[in-house]
TIPA-383402 format. One record per residue (C-alpha): residue in one letter; x, y, z negated. Coordinates in Angstrom, 3 decimals. Each point is the difference from the previous one (the first is absolute). Layout:
[rec 'a' [X Y Z]]
...
***
This chain:
[rec 'x' [22.735 -21.632 -12.074]]
[rec 'x' [3.320 -0.636 1.801]]
[rec 'x' [2.009 2.520 2.068]]
[rec 'x' [-0.728 -1.628 2.941]]
[rec 'x' [-3.729 -0.208 -0.284]]
[rec 'x' [0.226 3.776 -0.618]]
[rec 'x' [2.117 0.699 3.258]]
[rec 'x' [-2.540 -2.103 1.918]]
[rec 'x' [-2.764 1.950 -1.235]]
[rec 'x' [1.652 3.116 0.805]]
[rec 'x' [0.690 -1.163 3.555]]
[rec 'x' [-3.853 -0.855 0.147]]
[rec 'x' [-0.960 3.466 -1.292]]
[rec 'x' [2.420 1.586 2.844]]
[rec 'x' [-1.791 -2.192 2.484]]
[rec 'x' [-3.519 1.090 -1.268]]
[rec 'x' [1.110 3.498 0.453]]
[rec 'x' [1.121 -0.736 3.613]]
[rec 'x' [-3.212 -1.722 0.732]]
[rec 'x' [-2.092 3.097 -1.487]]
[rec 'x' [1.901 2.189 2.484]]
[rec 'x' [-0.339 -1.996 2.879]]
[rec 'x' [-3.901 -0.308 -0.527]]
[rec 'x' [0.167 3.789 -0.253]]
[rec 'x' [1.725 0.365 3.177]]
[rec 'x' [-2.417 -2.244 1.521]]
[rec 'x' [-3.021 1.535 -1.074]]
[rec 'x' [1.346 3.424 0.961]]
[rec 'x' [0.904 -1.442 3.422]]
[rec 'x' [-3.599 -1.433 0.363]]
[rec 'x' [-1.416 3.412 -1.047]]
[rec 'x' [2.120 1.829 2.453]]
[rec 'x' [-0.520 -2.519 2.942]]
[rec 'x' [-3.956 0.677 -0.217]]
[rec 'x' [0.771 3.573 0.047]]
[rec 'x' [-1.004 1.165 -3.469]]
[rec 'x' [1.198 3.290 -1.442]]
[rec 'x' [3.380 -0.125 -1.675]]
[rec 'x' [-1.273 0.682 -3.440]]
[rec 'x' [-2.391 -2.826 0.372]]
[rec 'x' [2.646 -2.388 1.080]]
[rec 'x' [2.342 0.715 -2.863]]
[rec 'x' [-2.834 -0.582 -2.199]]
[rec 'x' [-0.714 -3.301 1.492]]
[rec 'x' [3.691 -0.916 -0.491]]
[rec 'x' [-0.023 1.185 -3.472]]
[rec 'x' [-2.975 -2.146 -0.707]]
[rec 'x' [1.350 -3.085 1.507]]
[rec 'x' [3.286 0.501 -1.664]]
[rec 'x' [-1.399 0.560 -3.428]]
[rec 'x' [-2.262 -3.162 0.597]]
[rec 'x' [2.707 -2.472 0.858]]
[rec 'x' [2.461 1.502 -2.932]]
[rec 'x' [-2.764 -0.341 -2.786]]
[rec 'x' [-0.904 -3.509 1.507]]
[rec 'x' [3.492 -1.098 -0.317]]
[rec 'x' [0.776 1.273 -3.226]]
[rec 'x' [-3.062 -1.716 -1.390]]
[rec 'x' [1.178 -3.301 1.378]]
[rec 'x' [3.535 0.890 -0.916]]
[rec 'x' [-1.200 0.511 -3.768]]
[rec 'x' [-1.817 -3.483 -0.114]]
[rec 'x' [3.148 -1.528 1.169]]
[rec 'x' [2.246 1.480 -2.598]]
[rec 'x' [-2.676 -0.905 -2.839]]
[rec 'x' [0.263 -3.513 1.448]]
[rec 'x' [3.688 -0.411 0.253]]
[rec 'x' [0.928 1.970 -3.006]]
***
């Protein structure tokens, strides 16, 4: 694997982290919008963030296997 490929994969991983945080914030915002308690809204945000990160890491692992 070349250095350029590794840099691109690292950038993609960073984008996955930001997408995960964004999904968590959206889920938290929706939870607060419908007047759920704070702890439940934080839980929804955490679940959404974890789900997006797990999905993106799985896809990234498949892509790395195919490229490498």
